[in-house]
Each structure stands twice: as C-alpha cells, then as structure tokens.
C-alpha positions in Angstrom: 29.3 164.3 42.0 26.7 163.1 44.5 27.6 165.0 47.6 24.9 165.8 50.1 24.8 168.2 53.0 22.4 168.6 55.9 21.5 171.5 58.2 22.0 170.4 61.8 19.3 171.9 64.0 20.0 173.3 67.5 16.4 173.7 68.7 15.8 169.9 69.2 12.4 168.3 69.2 10.0 171.0 70.5 7.1 168.4 70.7 8.8 166.5 73.5 8.3 168.6 76.6 10.2 166.1 78.8 13.5 166.9 77.1 16.0 169.1 78.8 16.3 172.4 77.1 19.0 175.0 77.8 18.1 178.6 78.4 21.5 180.1 77.8 25.3 179.9 77.9 27.4 179.1 81.0 27.1 181.5 83.9 29.5 184.4 83.6 29.8 184.6 79.8 27.1 187.3 79.5 27.4 189.2 76.2 30.4 187.1 75.1 28.1 184.1 74.5 27.7 185.3 70.9 31.1 183.7 70.2 29.5 180.3 70.7 26.7 181.0 68.3 28.7 182.7 65.5 32.0 180.8 65.3 34.3 183.3 67.1 36.9 182.0 69.6 35.1 181.4 72.8 37.8 179.9 74.9 39.2 183.2 76.3 35.7 184.0 77.6 34.6 180.5 78.7 34.4 180.1 82.5 36.5 177.4 84.2 34.8 175.5 85.6 31.7 176.3 83.4 28.2 175.8 84.9 24.8 175.8 83.2 21.7 175.7 85.4 18.3 174.5 84.0 15.7 177.3 84.0 12.3 176.9 85.5 10.7 178.0 82.2 11.9 174.6 80.7 10.8 171.9 83.2 12.0 168.9 81.1 14.4 166.5 82.9 15.1 163.9 80.2 18.6 164.1 78.8 19.3 163.6 75.1 22.4 163.4 73.0 21.9 166.9 71.7 20.5 169.5 74.2 18.0 171.8 72.4 18.2 175.6 72.9 17.1 178.8 71.2 20.5 180.4 71.2 22.1 178.6 68.2 24.5 176.8 70.5 25.6 173.3 69.5 25.5 171.4 72.8 26.1 167.7 72.7 27.0 164.7 74.9 30.5 163.3 74.9 29.7 160.3 72.5 28.4 162.7 69.8 31.4 165.0 70.4 33.7 162.0 69.8 32.1 161.4 66.4 32.5 165.1 65.5 36.1 165.1 66.6 36.9 162.0 64.5 35.4 163.7 61.4 36.7 167.2 62.0 40.4 166.7 62.6 41.3 169.1 59.8 39.4 172.1 60.9 39.5 174.4 64.0 36.8 173.5 66.5 36.5 174.4 70.1 35.2 171.6 72.5 34.1 173.3 75.7 33.0 171.1 78.7 30.6 172.3 81.3 28.7 171.0 84.4 24.9 170.8 84.0 22.9 171.5 87.1 19.2 170.7 87.5 16.4 173.2 88.4 17.3 172.8 92.1 20.9 173.6 91.3 22.1 170.1 91.9 24.8 168.6 89.7 23.0 166.7 86.9 25.7 165.8 84.4 29.3 166.4 83.5 29.0 164.7 80.1 28.2 167.7 77.8 30.1 170.1 75.6 29.6 173.3 73.6 30.9 172.6 70.1 32.1 175.7 68.3 33.4 175.3 64.8 35.4 178.4 64.1 34.9 180.6 61.1 32.4 180.1 58.3 32.3 178.9 54.7 31.1 180.4 51.4 28.7 177.7 50.2 25.4 179.3 49.2 24.0 180.4 45.9 23.0 183.9 47.1 20.3 184.4 44.4 18.6 181.1 45.0 18.9 181.5 48.7 17.3 185.0 48.5 20.1 186.6 50.5 19.3 190.2 51.4 22.2 192.6 51.8 21.9 195.8 53.8 23.2 199.2 52.7 26.5 198.6 54.5 27.1 195.2 52.9 25.9 193.2 55.9 23.5 190.3 55.5 20.0 191.2 56.6 18.2 187.9 55.9 18.7 184.5 54.2 15.4 183.2 52.7 16.5 179.6 52.5 19.8 177.6 52.4 20.4 176.6 48.8 23.9 175.4 48.1 26.1 176.3 45.0 27.6 173.1 43.5 30.7 175.1 42.4 31.5 175.9 46.1 31.1 172.5 47.8 34.2 170.5 46.8 36.4 171.8 49.6 33.8 172.0 52.4 34.6 170.2 55.6 32.5 167.7 57.6 31.0 170.5 59.8 30.9 174.2 59.1 29.0 177.4 59.5 27.3 179.3 56.6 29.1 182.5 55.7 25.9 184.6 55.4 24.4 183.0 58.5 27.1 181.9 60.9 24.7 180.6 63.5 23.6 177.8 61.0 25.5 174.5 61.2 25.9 172.2 58.1 27.3 168.7 58.1 28.5 166.6 55.2 27.0 163.3 54.1 29.9 161.4 55.8 29.3 163.0 59.1 25.5 162.7 58.8 25.9 159.0 58.1 28.2 158.6 61.1 25.6 160.4 63.4 22.7 158.4 62.1 24.6 155.1 62.6 24.8 155.8 66.3 21.1 156.5 66.7 21.7 159.6 68.7 18.7 161.3 70.3 17.3 164.8 69.5 19.6 165.2 66.5 17.7 166.7 63.5 19.2 166.8 60.1 17.5 168.5 57.1 18.7 167.8 53.6 19.8 171.0 51.8 19.1 171.7 48.1 21.5 172.6 45.4 20.7 175.5 43.1 19.8 174.6 39.5 22.0 177.4 38.0 25.1 176.2 36.1 
C-alpha cells in the first residue's frame, strides 16, 4: 500500500502581503461561524446572499485560488471547488457561495465558496501524534498529525481529523488533481505514517 495524504493549509502564503486575506466569516453568521471551521452543518446559518468585506488590517488586493484566513475556513475559487466536487461525490460537503467586497465595500468577486466537509474521520495514531486528552475526554492538543496505516483504507478524498476537526486532509488523488491545475496559494504538506504495527 502506497497511499499518501496531505494536510491542506488555510492560512495561505503569509510572505506575500499582496494576497487577499479574509478576516472572518460572512456578515451575520456571528458565533455560528464555528460550523464552517469544524465540519458542522452551516447551511441553516449561512446568510443569503452572503457577503464578506475585506478588512483594513489586511490590505492585500491580489486574488488567489485559495483565500488565506486565520479562522480555519476553507475558501476557494470556483475552479478549485469544481475539482473538489468531482473528487468528493461520495461524501457530504457544503459548497456555500458568497460575494466578496473590497476594502471600500465595492463588489470585488462572486467567484468564491466556503467549502465545508461535514463530520470528521478517525485517522491518527494518537500516541505518535501526542494527542492530549482532558479530564472529561475532550482533546486538548494534538502535537503532530501522524496517520495510522490501519485506519486509512476507507478515507475519502477530503476529510477533517477527528481529534482536530479544523484540520483538512486530502488524498493523493485529490492532491495530484490540485497540483495539475497549478492553483495559487494552495499549500499541501505530506503527512507521516506511524511506525507502529
């Protein structure tokens, strides 16, 4: 078995200050924006129409295929969304469109979506990943993301990690499809497998 998996980052390239960076969810979601970051159904709380205005704190104006943000939201242009849709037909994913407005609150783009794969998957080796469990059984911290080979056979093309639902992982097939399109601001980091039997 030679499957590989990659963590898909949501921060984007922090070195390029010209890139558009989002400062939050669509206006009106307020506290319900956690649904977009943790794989809970967001559709009931998602505004229609949805609107995101660029913040003065992030003056970049260059659009990229993936819009970086610090809120663990997966925000992508329609062409990247199409690749995800093609590879994720067998899993529940919300594709939520929004209007992007510039710093002066002028319409900038209608070509972006929040991508919200629902649920999470048990895929880590907890010991190798240094998963810390709190007194009530909740996960306090994951030291690193180390996969358990015994758990990866049924994993889909895109999923969230059970112990850290705000972390996105893609399969080798989806990573190859993304790289073939030369999308911008898409960062994939190869994940290790544990050495335990």
